[in-house]
C-alpha positions in Angstrom: 119.8 106.4 102.8 117.6 107.8 105.5 117.3 106.1 108.8 113.4 106.4 109.4 112.1 105.8 112.9 110.0 102.3 112.7 106.4 102.3 114.1 105.2 98.5 114.0 108.0 97.4 112.1 107.5 99.8 109.6 109.6 103.0 108.6 107.5 106.2 109.4 108.7 107.4 105.9 106.9 104.6 104.1 103.7 104.6 106.3 103.4 109.0 105.5 104.4 108.0 101.9 101.6 105.6 101.5 98.6 108.0 102.7 100.4 110.6 100.1 100.2 108.2 97.3 96.3 107.6 98.4 95.1 111.1 98.6 97.4 112.4 95.2 95.8 108.9 93.4 92.3 109.8 94.5 93.0 113.3 93.6 94.2 112.0 89.9 91.4 109.7 89.6 88.5 112.5 90.6 90.0 114.7 88.4 90.1 112.6 85.6 86.6 111.8 86.0 85.6 115.3 86.5 84.3 115.2 89.4 84.7 117.6 92.6 85.5 116.5 96.0 84.4 118.2 99.2 87.6 118.3 101.6 87.5 116.5 104.8 88.6 118.2 108.0 90.3 115.0 108.9 92.5 115.0 106.1 94.1 117.6 107.1 95.6 115.6 109.7 97.7 113.9 107.4 99.7 117.0 106.5 102.1 117.0 109.5 103.1 113.3 108.5 103.5 114.6 104.8 105.5 117.7 105.8 107.9 115.4 107.8 108.2 112.8 105.0 109.2 115.4 102.6 111.8 117.3 104.7 113.2 113.9 105.5 113.2 113.5 102.0 112.4 115.9 99.3 112.7 113.6 96.5 110.0 112.0 98.3 106.9 113.8 96.6 108.1 112.6 93.1 108.2 108.9 94.5 104.4 109.4 95.7 103.2 111.5 92.4 104.5 108.4 90.2 103.0 105.8 92.2 100.1 107.6 92.5 99.8 108.5 88.8 100.0 104.8 88.4 97.7 103.6 90.5 95.2 106.0 89.1 95.8 104.8 85.5 95.0 101.2 86.6 91.6 102.7 88.1 90.9 104.6 85.1 91.7 101.8 82.9 89.1 99.7 84.9 86.6 101.8 84.6 87.5 102.1 81.0 87.0 98.4 80.5 84.0 98.3 82.3 82.2 101.2 80.3 83.1 98.8 76.9 81.3 95.9 78.4 78.3 97.7 79.5 76.2 99.5 76.5 74.9 102.9 77.5 71.0 102.0 78.1 70.3 105.5 75.5 72.4 103.8 72.7 71.0 100.2 72.8 68.2 99.3 70.3 64.5 99.9 71.6 62.7 97.0 72.5 59.7 96.6 70.8 56.3 96.7 73.3 53.9 93.6 73.4 50.5 94.1 72.8 48.4 93.1 75.7 
């Protein structure tokens, strides 16, 4: 087991990994939905911490990818349930117009 420095009582590795999971999960979800994401400059600030996590634990990327995929699958399943509950307005039967 790797001895990681603690930040506010938490492992620095775990803190970096959670951000990586969030970014990967967002990328997986955006890709599934067919959306395009505009990169933000402040996201580049996270790269240094992720690189340190990967240097300390090369298998961390596999853990992060697994957790990110689980999170993305969960979010996508919620969107799918929402779509099933709300009929598409284009597919709803036309309402008869009332004469004035």
